[in-house]
One Martini backbone bead per residue (centre of mass of N, CA, C, O) as a GRO file, in nm:
protein
  482
    1UNK     BB    1  -1.193   8.947  -7.926
    2UNK     BB    2  -0.885   9.017  -8.060
    3UNK     BB    3  -0.739   8.902  -8.355
    4UNK     BB    4  -0.434   8.813  -8.511
    5UNK     BB    5  -0.329   8.758  -8.835
    6UNK     BB    6  -0.096   8.544  -8.906
    7UNK     BB    7   0.113   8.335  -9.087
    8UNK     BB    8   0.080   8.106  -8.820
    9UNK     BB    9  -0.180   8.247  -8.702
   10UNK     BB   10  -0.319   8.323  -8.410
   11UNK     BB   11  -0.345   8.625  -8.199
   12UNK     BB   12  -0.337   8.754  -7.877
   13UNK     BB   13  -0.429   9.030  -7.692
   14UNK     BB   14  -0.263   9.193  -7.414
   15UNK     BB   15  -0.402   9.428  -7.163
   16UNK     BB   16  -0.268   9.710  -6.980
   17UNK     BB   17  -0.340   9.996  -6.770
   18UNK     BB   18  -0.186  10.324  -6.701
   19UNK     BB   19  -0.339  10.583  -6.524
   20UNK     BB   20  -0.295  10.938  -6.521
   21UNK     BB   21  -0.459  11.137  -6.274
   22UNK     BB   22  -0.550  11.455  -6.209
   23UNK     BB   23  -0.615  11.613  -5.933
   24UNK     BB   24  -0.875  11.791  -5.798
   25UNK     BB   25  -0.688  12.078  -5.704
   26UNK     BB   26  -0.553  12.384  -5.591
   27UNK     BB   27  -0.326  12.200  -5.483
   28UNK     BB   28  -0.068  12.025  -5.411
   29UNK     BB   29   0.038  11.744  -5.251
   30UNK     BB   30   0.308  11.904  -5.083
   31UNK     BB   31   0.181  12.193  -5.160
   32UNK     BB   32   0.052  12.541  -5.212
   33UNK     BB   33   0.056  12.538  -5.497
   34UNK     BB   34  -0.067  12.589  -5.794
   35UNK     BB   35  -0.274  12.410  -6.076
   36UNK     BB   36  -0.331  12.573  -6.304
   37UNK     BB   37  -0.389  12.592  -6.631
   38UNK     BB   38  -0.168  12.797  -6.837
   39UNK     BB   39   0.063  12.909  -6.705
   40UNK     BB   40   0.337  13.043  -6.671
   41UNK     BB   41   0.642  12.957  -6.652
   42UNK     BB   42   0.739  12.915  -6.323
   43UNK     BB   43   0.473  13.037  -6.133
   44UNK     BB   44   0.399  12.732  -5.980
   45UNK     BB   45   0.653  12.738  -5.747
   46UNK     BB   46   0.778  12.599  -5.490
   47UNK     BB   47   1.028  12.506  -5.279
   48UNK     BB   48   0.948  12.212  -5.286
   49UNK     BB   49   0.921  12.170  -5.596
   50UNK     BB   50   1.240  12.268  -5.631
   51UNK     BB   51   1.417  12.129  -5.409
   52UNK     BB   52   1.500  12.276  -5.157
   53UNK     BB   53   1.681  12.284  -4.903
   54UNK     BB   54   1.480  12.167  -4.622
   55UNK     BB   55   1.225  12.089  -4.762
   56UNK     BB   56   0.894  11.993  -4.653
   57UNK     BB   57   0.646  11.778  -4.682
   58UNK     BB   58   0.279  11.834  -4.706
   59UNK     BB   59  -0.011  11.699  -4.691
   60UNK     BB   60  -0.307  11.695  -4.892
   61UNK     BB   61  -0.620  11.625  -4.794
   62UNK     BB   62  -0.778  11.656  -5.064
   63UNK     BB   63  -0.625  11.430  -5.213
   64UNK     BB   64  -0.697  11.196  -5.029
   65UNK     BB   65  -1.008  11.221  -5.074
   66UNK     BB   66  -1.000  11.185  -5.388
   67UNK     BB   67  -0.885  10.895  -5.378
   68UNK     BB   68  -1.108  10.763  -5.219
   69UNK     BB   69  -1.345  10.836  -5.401
   70UNK     BB   70  -1.229  10.678  -5.648
   71UNK     BB   71  -1.206  10.396  -5.513
   72UNK     BB   72  -1.514  10.380  -5.460
   73UNK     BB   73  -1.595  10.412  -5.771
   74UNK     BB   74  -1.413  10.130  -5.822
   75UNK     BB   75  -1.481   9.911  -5.613
   76UNK     BB   76  -1.259   9.945  -5.386
   77UNK     BB   77  -1.004   9.906  -5.167
   78UNK     BB   78  -0.944  10.067  -4.866
   79UNK     BB   79  -0.652  10.170  -4.719
   80UNK     BB   80  -0.581  10.264  -4.393
   81UNK     BB   81  -0.275  10.196  -4.482
   82UNK     BB   82  -0.017  10.410  -4.606
   83UNK     BB   83   0.277  10.466  -4.821
   84UNK     BB   84   0.548  10.673  -4.882
   85UNK     BB   85   0.774  10.683  -5.154
   86UNK     BB   86   1.091  10.660  -5.312
   87UNK     BB   87   1.151  10.720  -5.659
   88UNK     BB   88   1.450  10.664  -5.823
   89UNK     BB   89   1.547  10.926  -6.055
   90UNK     BB   90   1.700  11.093  -6.342
   91UNK     BB   91   1.591  11.422  -6.431
   92UNK     BB   92   1.552  11.747  -6.530
   93UNK     BB   93   1.227  11.752  -6.427
   94UNK     BB   94   1.351  11.622  -6.139
   95UNK     BB   95   1.474  11.788  -5.881
   96UNK     BB   96   1.512  11.565  -5.644
   97UNK     BB   97   1.565  11.263  -5.786
   98UNK     BB   98   1.264  11.205  -5.695
   99UNK     BB   99   0.956  11.034  -5.635
  100UNK     BB  100   0.658  11.068  -5.477
  101UNK     BB  101   0.515  10.759  -5.385
  102UNK     BB  102   0.367  10.430  -5.425
  103UNK     BB  103   0.396  10.076  -5.355
  104UNK     BB  104   0.319   9.848  -5.138
  105UNK     BB  105   0.120  10.085  -4.987
  106UNK     BB  106  -0.154  10.177  -5.107
  107UNK     BB  107  -0.462  10.347  -5.086
  108UNK     BB  108  -0.557  10.146  -5.319
  109UNK     BB  109  -0.691   9.854  -5.432
  110UNK     BB  110  -0.897   9.633  -5.533
  111UNK     BB  111  -1.107   9.629  -5.833
  112UNK     BB  112  -1.400   9.729  -6.055
  113UNK     BB  113  -1.503   9.757  -6.407
  114UNK     BB  114  -1.749   9.852  -6.617
  115UNK     BB  115  -1.804   9.786  -6.969
  116UNK     BB  116  -1.899   9.918  -7.281
  117UNK     BB  117  -1.964   9.754  -7.570
  118UNK     BB  118  -2.034   9.779  -7.902
  119UNK     BB  119  -2.232   9.506  -7.890
  120UNK     BB  120  -2.369   9.563  -7.581
  121UNK     BB  121  -2.186   9.444  -7.389
  122UNK     BB  122  -2.039   9.341  -7.083
  123UNK     BB  123  -1.746   9.428  -6.912
  124UNK     BB  124  -1.447   9.340  -6.716
  125UNK     BB  125  -1.214   9.530  -6.507
  126UNK     BB  126  -0.942   9.511  -6.324
  127UNK     BB  127  -0.809   9.645  -6.025
  128UNK     BB  128  -0.505   9.673  -5.866
  129UNK     BB  129  -0.458   9.998  -5.827
  130UNK     BB  130  -0.420  10.303  -5.623
  131UNK     BB  131  -0.197  10.585  -5.643
  132UNK     BB  132  -0.007  10.835  -5.503
  133UNK     BB  133   0.150  11.115  -5.682
  134UNK     BB  134   0.398  11.303  -5.815
  135UNK     BB  135   0.472  11.519  -6.052
  136UNK     BB  136   0.653  11.627  -6.300
  137UNK     BB  137   0.787  11.808  -6.509
  138UNK     BB  138   0.872  11.998  -6.814
  139UNK     BB  139   1.012  11.930  -7.123
  140UNK     BB  140   1.138  12.167  -7.373
  141UNK     BB  141   1.246  12.116  -7.725
  142UNK     BB  142   1.098  12.386  -7.897
  143UNK     BB  143   1.247  12.674  -7.792
  144UNK     BB  144   1.540  12.572  -7.895
  145UNK     BB  145   1.797  12.459  -8.092
  146UNK     BB  146   2.006  12.358  -7.823
  147UNK     BB  147   1.782  12.373  -7.592
  148UNK     BB  148   1.636  12.283  -7.287
  149UNK     BB  149   1.337  12.342  -7.128
  150UNK     BB  150   1.200  12.406  -6.790
  151UNK     BB  151   0.878  12.324  -6.635
  152UNK     BB  152   0.752  12.337  -6.286
  153UNK     BB  153   0.440  12.354  -6.261
  154UNK     BB  154   0.391  12.024  -6.236
  155UNK     BB  155   0.550  12.001  -5.998
  156UNK     BB  156   0.368  11.824  -5.749
  157UNK     BB  157   0.133  11.720  -5.870
  158UNK     BB  158  -0.147  11.535  -5.835
  159UNK     BB  159  -0.161  11.177  -5.872
  160UNK     BB  160  -0.341  10.909  -6.013
  161UNK     BB  161  -0.256  10.569  -6.029
  162UNK     BB  162  -0.421  10.342  -6.253
  163UNK     BB  163  -0.415   9.992  -6.226
  164UNK     BB  164  -0.460   9.733  -6.432
  165UNK     BB  165  -0.541   9.448  -6.540
  166UNK     BB  166  -0.487   9.194  -6.793
  167UNK     BB  167  -0.816   9.202  -6.929
  168UNK     BB  168  -0.754   9.301  -7.215
  169UNK     BB  169  -0.820   9.220  -7.591
  170UNK     BB  170  -0.871   9.521  -7.713
  171UNK     BB  171  -0.912   9.831  -7.829
  172UNK     BB  172  -1.209   9.859  -7.746
  173UNK     BB  173  -1.169   9.795  -7.447
  174UNK     BB  174  -0.967  10.020  -7.384
  175UNK     BB  175  -1.152  10.253  -7.467
  176UNK     BB  176  -1.392  10.184  -7.268
  177UNK     BB  177  -1.220  10.206  -7.011
  178UNK     BB  178  -1.133  10.494  -7.033
  179UNK     BB  179  -1.417  10.623  -7.060
  180UNK     BB  180  -1.517  10.515  -6.782
  181UNK     BB  181  -1.308  10.639  -6.598
  182UNK     BB  182  -1.360  10.933  -6.682
  183UNK     BB  183  -1.660  10.938  -6.605
  184UNK     BB  184  -1.632  10.875  -6.302
  185UNK     BB  185  -1.449  11.111  -6.231
  186UNK     BB  186  -1.640  11.331  -6.319
  187UNK     BB  187  -1.870  11.260  -6.125
  188UNK     BB  188  -1.674  11.294  -5.867
  189UNK     BB  189  -1.456  11.536  -5.912
  190UNK     BB  190  -1.128  11.413  -5.941
  191UNK     BB  191  -1.125  11.445  -6.269
  192UNK     BB  192  -1.142  11.601  -6.586
  193UNK     BB  193  -1.012  11.435  -6.840
  194UNK     BB  194  -0.808  11.623  -7.002
  195UNK     BB  195  -0.595  11.505  -7.236
  196UNK     BB  196  -0.509  11.775  -7.390
  197UNK     BB  197  -0.387  11.884  -7.088
  198UNK     BB  198  -0.271  11.623  -6.920
  199UNK     BB  199  -0.489  11.513  -6.687
  200UNK     BB  200  -0.475  11.248  -6.882
  201UNK     BB  201  -0.279  10.953  -6.890
  202UNK     BB  202  -0.130  10.676  -7.089
  203UNK     BB  203  -0.018  10.345  -7.026
  204UNK     BB  204   0.056  10.071  -7.257
  205UNK     BB  205   0.031   9.728  -7.221
  206UNK     BB  206   0.183   9.500  -7.450
  207UNK     BB  207   0.082   9.168  -7.570
  208UNK     BB  208   0.143   8.842  -7.708
  209UNK     BB  209  -0.045   8.533  -7.793
  210UNK     BB  210  -0.150   8.243  -7.780
  211UNK     BB  211  -0.433   8.102  -7.727
  212UNK     BB  212  -0.402   8.021  -7.383
  213UNK     BB  213  -0.137   8.104  -7.321
  214UNK     BB  214   0.114   8.251  -7.204
  215UNK     BB  215   0.246   8.527  -7.126
  216UNK     BB  216   0.400   8.769  -7.272
  217UNK     BB  217   0.604   9.013  -7.361
  218UNK     BB  218   0.615   9.344  -7.257
  219UNK     BB  219   0.512   9.671  -7.376
  220UNK     BB  220   0.548  10.019  -7.309
  221UNK     BB  221   0.332  10.285  -7.384
  222UNK     BB  222   0.391  10.614  -7.354
  223UNK     BB  223   0.198  10.879  -7.313
  224UNK     BB  224  -0.101  10.863  -7.404
  225UNK     BB  225  -0.347  11.144  -7.515
  226UNK     BB  226  -0.568  10.942  -7.649
  227UNK     BB  227  -0.807  10.720  -7.743
  228UNK     BB  228  -0.726  10.697  -8.039
  229UNK     BB  229  -0.417  10.644  -7.986
  230UNK     BB  230  -0.459  10.389  -7.826
  231UNK     BB  231  -0.566  10.216  -8.052
  232UNK     BB  232  -0.333  10.255  -8.251
  233UNK     BB  233  -0.095  10.156  -8.071
  234UNK     BB  234  -0.201   9.864  -8.033
  235UNK     BB  235  -0.208   9.777  -8.327
  236UNK     BB  236   0.095   9.839  -8.397
  237UNK     BB  237   0.231   9.676  -8.169
  238UNK     BB  238   0.111   9.397  -8.212
  239UNK     BB  239   0.208   9.363  -8.501
  240UNK     BB  240   0.514   9.387  -8.439
  241UNK     BB  241   0.531   9.142  -8.250
  242UNK     BB  242   0.438   8.923  -8.446
  243UNK     BB  243   0.656   8.961  -8.665
  244UNK     BB  244   0.896   8.895  -8.481
  245UNK     BB  245   0.814   8.610  -8.391
  246UNK     BB  246   0.767   8.495  -8.684
  247UNK     BB  247   1.086   8.575  -8.752
  248UNK     BB  248   1.248   8.457  -8.478
  249UNK     BB  249   1.217   8.650  -8.260
  250UNK     BB  250   1.227   8.874  -7.969
  251UNK     BB  251   1.093   9.032  -7.698
  252UNK     BB  252   1.156   9.331  -7.550
  253UNK     BB  253   1.159   9.481  -7.251
  254UNK     BB  254   0.999   9.801  -7.299
  255UNK     BB  255   1.001  10.145  -7.376
  256UNK     BB  256   0.761  10.330  -7.575
  257UNK     BB  257   0.666  10.521  -7.853
  258UNK     BB  258   0.408  10.710  -8.009
  259UNK     BB  259   0.367  10.784  -8.364
  260UNK     BB  260   0.110  10.917  -8.535
  261UNK     BB  261   0.236  11.018  -8.804
  262UNK     BB  262   0.375  10.722  -8.863
  263UNK     BB  263   0.248  10.470  -8.732
  264UNK     BB  264   0.454  10.416  -8.464
  265UNK     BB  265   0.685  10.249  -8.265
  266UNK     BB  266   0.952  10.349  -8.032
  267UNK     BB  267   1.232  10.330  -7.869
  268UNK     BB  268   1.342  10.448  -7.547
  269UNK     BB  269   1.375  10.207  -7.325
  270UNK     BB  270   1.443  10.002  -7.097
  271UNK     BB  271   1.267   9.825  -6.868
  272UNK     BB  272   1.205   9.880  -6.557
  273UNK     BB  273   1.240   9.769  -6.244
  274UNK     BB  274   1.166   9.818  -5.922
  275UNK     BB  275   1.473   9.788  -5.818
  276UNK     BB  276   1.580  10.038  -5.996
  277UNK     BB  277   1.430  10.259  -5.794
  278UNK     BB  278   1.482  10.224  -5.490
  279UNK     BB  279   1.269  10.180  -5.287
  280UNK     BB  280   1.156  10.395  -5.008
  281UNK     BB  281   1.060  10.525  -4.741
  282UNK     BB  282   0.972  10.834  -4.662
  283UNK     BB  283   1.118  11.019  -4.399
  284UNK     BB  284   0.909  11.280  -4.415
  285UNK     BB  285   0.673  11.060  -4.399
  286UNK     BB  286   0.412  10.934  -4.266
  287UNK     BB  287   0.195  10.718  -4.235
  288UNK     BB  288  -0.127  10.676  -4.371
  289UNK     BB  289  -0.412  10.724  -4.163
  290UNK     BB  290  -0.729  10.578  -4.160
  291UNK     BB  291  -1.068  10.580  -4.096
  292UNK     BB  292  -1.371  10.432  -4.121
  293UNK     BB  293  -1.531  10.700  -4.088
  294UNK     BB  294  -1.400  10.859  -4.312
  295UNK     BB  295  -1.489  10.665  -4.545
  296UNK     BB  296  -1.795  10.671  -4.491
  297UNK     BB  297  -1.834  10.976  -4.535
  298UNK     BB  298  -1.756  10.963  -4.835
  299UNK     BB  299  -1.954  10.751  -4.932
  300UNK     BB  300  -2.216  10.916  -4.856
  301UNK     BB  301  -2.117  11.154  -5.076
  302UNK     BB  302  -2.180  11.003  -5.326
  303UNK     BB  303  -2.277  10.991  -5.628
  304UNK     BB  304  -2.441  10.903  -5.898
  305UNK     BB  305  -2.337  10.666  -6.107
  306UNK     BB  306  -2.345  10.548  -6.421
  307UNK     BB  307  -2.458  10.267  -6.364
  308UNK     BB  308  -2.698  10.356  -6.186
  309UNK     BB  309  -2.820  10.544  -6.394
  310UNK     BB  310  -2.868  10.345  -6.616
  311UNK     BB  311  -3.061  10.158  -6.460
  312UNK     BB  312  -3.277  10.383  -6.417
  313UNK     BB  313  -3.343  10.439  -6.708
  314UNK     BB  314  -3.444  10.164  -6.777
  315UNK     BB  315  -3.662  10.129  -6.543
  316UNK     BB  316  -3.810  10.422  -6.547
  317UNK     BB  317  -3.791  10.505  -6.878
  318UNK     BB  318  -3.750  10.262  -7.086
  319UNK     BB  319  -3.472  10.238  -7.186
  320UNK     BB  320  -3.221  10.137  -7.350
  321UNK     BB  321  -2.909  10.048  -7.275
  322UNK     BB  322  -2.776  10.214  -7.497
  323UNK     BB  323  -2.911  10.489  -7.452
  324UNK     BB  324  -2.834  10.515  -7.155
  325UNK     BB  325  -2.525  10.500  -7.193
  326UNK     BB  326  -2.502  10.761  -7.365
  327UNK     BB  327  -2.636  10.959  -7.150
  328UNK     BB  328  -2.423  10.876  -6.899
  329UNK     BB  329  -2.127  10.930  -6.990
  330UNK     BB  330  -2.204  11.228  -6.932
  331UNK     BB  331  -2.303  11.439  -6.689
  332UNK     BB  332  -2.415  11.675  -6.865
  333UNK     BB  333  -2.607  11.501  -7.032
  334UNK     BB  334  -2.774  11.373  -6.806
  335UNK     BB  335  -2.882  11.645  -6.693
  336UNK     BB  336  -3.014  11.744  -6.947
  337UNK     BB  337  -3.207  11.506  -6.990
  338UNK     BB  338  -3.357  11.522  -6.718
  339UNK     BB  339  -3.471  11.807  -6.768
  340UNK     BB  340  -3.640  11.725  -7.013
  341UNK     BB  341  -3.789  11.458  -6.895
  342UNK     BB  342  -3.928  11.602  -6.673
  343UNK     BB  343  -4.267  11.519  -6.709
  344UNK     BB  344  -4.211  11.343  -6.965
  345UNK     BB  345  -4.127  11.182  -7.246
  346UNK     BB  346  -3.840  11.002  -7.231
  347UNK     BB  347  -3.806  10.892  -7.521
  348UNK     BB  348  -3.845  11.165  -7.663
  349UNK     BB  349  -3.607  11.304  -7.522
  350UNK     BB  350  -3.387  11.114  -7.615
  351UNK     BB  351  -3.428  11.155  -7.924
  352UNK     BB  352  -3.356  11.460  -7.919
  353UNK     BB  353  -3.078  11.457  -7.785
  354UNK     BB  354  -2.950  11.227  -7.981
  355UNK     BB  355  -3.028  11.379  -8.234
  356UNK     BB  356  -3.062  11.690  -8.285
  357UNK     BB  357  -2.867  11.792  -8.071
  358UNK     BB  358  -2.607  11.636  -8.140
  359UNK     BB  359  -2.598  11.734  -8.435
  360UNK     BB  360  -2.564  12.034  -8.361
  361UNK     BB  361  -2.304  12.010  -8.189
  362UNK     BB  362  -2.124  11.882  -8.409
  363UNK     BB  363  -2.150  12.111  -8.611
  364UNK     BB  364  -2.022  12.323  -8.385
  365UNK     BB  365  -1.810  12.194  -8.191
  366UNK     BB  366  -1.967  12.133  -7.914
  367UNK     BB  367  -2.076  12.111  -7.604
  368UNK     BB  368  -2.348  12.095  -7.393
  369UNK     BB  369  -2.264  12.349  -7.224
  370UNK     BB  370  -2.279  12.523  -7.522
  371UNK     BB  371  -2.569  12.522  -7.580
  372UNK     BB  372  -2.810  12.727  -7.746
  373UNK     BB  373  -2.998  12.502  -7.618
  374UNK     BB  374  -3.177  12.455  -7.356
  375UNK     BB  375  -3.343  12.235  -7.156
  376UNK     BB  376  -3.595  12.412  -7.116
  377UNK     BB  377  -3.653  12.470  -7.414
  378UNK     BB  378  -3.683  12.175  -7.509
  379UNK     BB  379  -3.916  12.114  -7.316
  380UNK     BB  380  -4.111  12.328  -7.447
  381UNK     BB  381  -4.120  12.192  -7.723
  382UNK     BB  382  -4.254  11.924  -7.620
  383UNK     BB  383  -4.510  12.057  -7.511
  384UNK     BB  384  -4.619  12.159  -7.791
  385UNK     BB  385  -4.657  11.874  -7.893
  386UNK     BB  386  -4.837  11.749  -7.674
  387UNK     BB  387  -5.071  11.998  -7.701
  388UNK     BB  388  -5.095  12.058  -8.026
  389UNK     BB  389  -4.960  12.321  -8.133
  390UNK     BB  390  -4.754  12.127  -8.275
  391UNK     BB  391  -4.580  11.948  -8.483
  392UNK     BB  392  -4.323  11.744  -8.554
  393UNK     BB  393  -4.236  11.888  -8.807
  394UNK     BB  394  -4.233  12.183  -8.694
  395UNK     BB  395  -4.028  12.128  -8.470
  396UNK     BB  396  -3.779  12.105  -8.646
  397UNK     BB  397  -3.783  12.402  -8.738
  398UNK     BB  398  -3.791  12.529  -8.453
  399UNK     BB  399  -3.513  12.428  -8.365
  400UNK     BB  400  -3.351  12.596  -8.568
  401UNK     BB  401  -3.460  12.872  -8.469
  402UNK     BB  402  -3.354  12.845  -8.183
  403UNK     BB  403  -3.057  12.838  -8.257
  404UNK     BB  404  -3.048  13.112  -8.424
  405UNK     BB  405  -3.201  13.306  -8.188
  406UNK     BB  406  -3.273  13.207  -7.873
  407UNK     BB  407  -3.569  13.160  -7.860
  408UNK     BB  408  -3.872  13.092  -7.754
  409UNK     BB  409  -4.090  12.875  -7.885
  410UNK     BB  410  -4.361  13.023  -7.837
  411UNK     BB  411  -4.274  13.291  -7.970
  412UNK     BB  412  -4.216  13.168  -8.250
  413UNK     BB  413  -4.499  13.066  -8.312
  414UNK     BB  414  -4.628  13.341  -8.312
  415UNK     BB  415  -4.435  13.500  -8.507
  416UNK     BB  416  -4.466  13.259  -8.747
  417UNK     BB  417  -4.730  13.096  -8.762
  418UNK     BB  418  -4.712  12.765  -8.637
  419UNK     BB  419  -4.973  12.679  -8.561
  420UNK     BB  420  -5.170  12.427  -8.535
  421UNK     BB  421  -5.416  12.273  -8.723
  422UNK     BB  422  -5.751  12.184  -8.566
  423UNK     BB  423  -5.951  12.275  -8.763
  424UNK     BB  424  -6.178  12.078  -8.920
  425UNK     BB  425  -6.285  12.258  -9.140
  426UNK     BB  426  -6.016  12.329  -9.277
  427UNK     BB  427  -5.925  12.033  -9.327
  428UNK     BB  428  -6.169  11.940  -9.496
  429UNK     BB  429  -6.122  12.146  -9.726
  430UNK     BB  430  -5.848  12.031  -9.811
  431UNK     BB  431  -5.928  11.741  -9.866
  432UNK     BB  432  -6.135  11.805 -10.087
  433UNK     BB  433  -5.934  11.937 -10.283
  434UNK     BB  434  -5.750  11.693 -10.321
  435UNK     BB  435  -5.968  11.494 -10.423
  436UNK     BB  436  -6.078  11.658 -10.661
  437UNK     BB  437  -5.773  11.683 -10.802
  438UNK     BB  438  -5.751  11.330 -10.764
  439UNK     BB  439  -5.928  11.086 -10.912
  440UNK     BB  440  -5.713  10.874 -10.989
  441UNK     BB  441  -5.605  10.822 -10.695
  442UNK     BB  442  -5.870  10.734 -10.569
  443UNK     BB  443  -5.904  10.483 -10.746
  444UNK     BB  444  -5.637  10.352 -10.667
  445UNK     BB  445  -5.701  10.334 -10.357
  446UNK     BB  446  -5.934  10.128 -10.376
  447UNK     BB  447  -5.725   9.906 -10.478
  448UNK     BB  448  -5.479  10.065 -10.298
  449UNK     BB  449  -5.455  10.160  -9.966
  450UNK     BB  450  -5.143  10.246  -9.950
  451UNK     BB  451  -5.204  10.544 -10.073
  452UNK     BB  452  -5.274  10.711  -9.817
  453UNK     BB  453  -4.996  10.860  -9.771
  454UNK     BB  454  -5.015  11.054 -10.011
  455UNK     BB  455  -5.253  11.218  -9.905
  456UNK     BB  456  -5.126  11.316  -9.647
  457UNK     BB  457  -4.893  11.472  -9.792
  458UNK     BB  458  -5.083  11.675  -9.948
  459UNK     BB  459  -5.219  11.799  -9.701
  460UNK     BB  460  -4.963  11.896  -9.551
  461UNK     BB  461  -4.862  12.068  -9.780
  462UNK     BB  462  -5.115  12.264  -9.798
  463UNK     BB  463  -5.058  12.341  -9.469
  464UNK     BB  464  -4.747  12.363  -9.404
  465UNK     BB  465  -4.751  12.136  -9.166
  466UNK     BB  466  -4.992  12.234  -8.954
  467UNK     BB  467  -5.150  11.990  -8.940
  468UNK     BB  468  -5.302  11.759  -8.765
  469UNK     BB  469  -5.225  11.435  -8.816
  470UNK     BB  470  -5.462  11.290  -8.676
  471UNK     BB  471  -5.690  11.448  -8.806
  472UNK     BB  472  -5.615  11.390  -9.093
  473UNK     BB  473  -5.645  11.081  -9.082
  474UNK     BB  474  -5.938  11.060  -8.988
  475UNK     BB  475  -6.074  11.243  -9.219
  476UNK     BB  476  -5.954  11.101  -9.468
  477UNK     BB  477  -6.064  10.820  -9.433
  478UNK     BB  478  -6.361  10.902  -9.442
  479UNK     BB  479  -6.352  11.030  -9.727
  480UNK     BB  480  -6.236  10.776  -9.893
  481UNK     BB  481  -6.461  10.564  -9.766
  482UNK     BB  482  -6.743  10.699  -9.869
   0.00000   0.00000   0.00000
């Protein structure tokens, strides 16, 4: 729990998040228009999306299925009867003058998400609801000096609005919740979670109060588009509210925007209440009725989700909860790790994936899907260590060579003469040479056996790191203690 130190004492932050997640679907919620990102402006707009007179919405069954899948992934109640409502407001990029959304009867009810906190503990955030709604278009203010352009490609795209309960108390918890939500939806294949493309956006409700007091007045920070900015917006807004209250003022319920360049939030408009939108059931759409069999079929097809996979890694592979949590956070990472670990030492596989592989990917600025070293190749590298062909030290150099050349590790071992020396005769000769060349160190070792590591280092150096470390240790100890 994060406290803000004010001039008059401690203040507690209370947070609730509304996440708008674009449904993975090739067509929009109520029309057959395409949804691909990056198309030229106004090239993916049907007559329904443009609100031409007499055009009737027809619901996309794929979007309904994706919402139910997401609800099940959030351990939430699936409502067998839900209703689409008209949410009335007027804006240039909303051609109908209303948004088709859901209000009193959403498709998904209450649920709960487990979050992994930085200190290793597990938190829980309640889900209030998930409802389906159509997105608005996009107003572009930077295309002309005096005019605003409107692109309706997004108009009518299916969104899932996931509303949390006000259960979070710190920027860390909000960040962990967003990351977990994105992870679950990516596992389910219901939202790609690409915040930089606008397919997942977040409204953050922030209020402050004295610890244990009643909830304070909240402000909504609209359309925050990265987890880093969510953290910053919370810190800035909470501090602003504390300073106002301690200065004798009061917080107005309003919608604000976060400006990351200036590190501040600024007022956009007074916050509307539900009655301001004049919700009423959309007369063009019947209530959506689902059967228990339909929901059961979707449940039966769910993949293994992050929490279940994490528990399996801890139980089956003996990984720490932290390591397991890192590996399952992204589906691609988990699948890469499992391909490497299959039939091998899982802890060693985890160390290589989280260590050398992650460092290489960070250096290149790419995701695991673009890794120049495939999971099968990394697995072969571990096999070469396991069967004694190469030492762990040589493996580090070989990993770099694999990245640079894209070649198979076994081929590189042959090509570069990296095979580990296990010939005891050759190792004994090297040990003898090291001992003969360092009589002073040998005498010191007799008095202080901890110098043994120095001799190991000299022998490995003499063999170019190719000597089998276990054989070196055994033979060296025999020679020194003789």
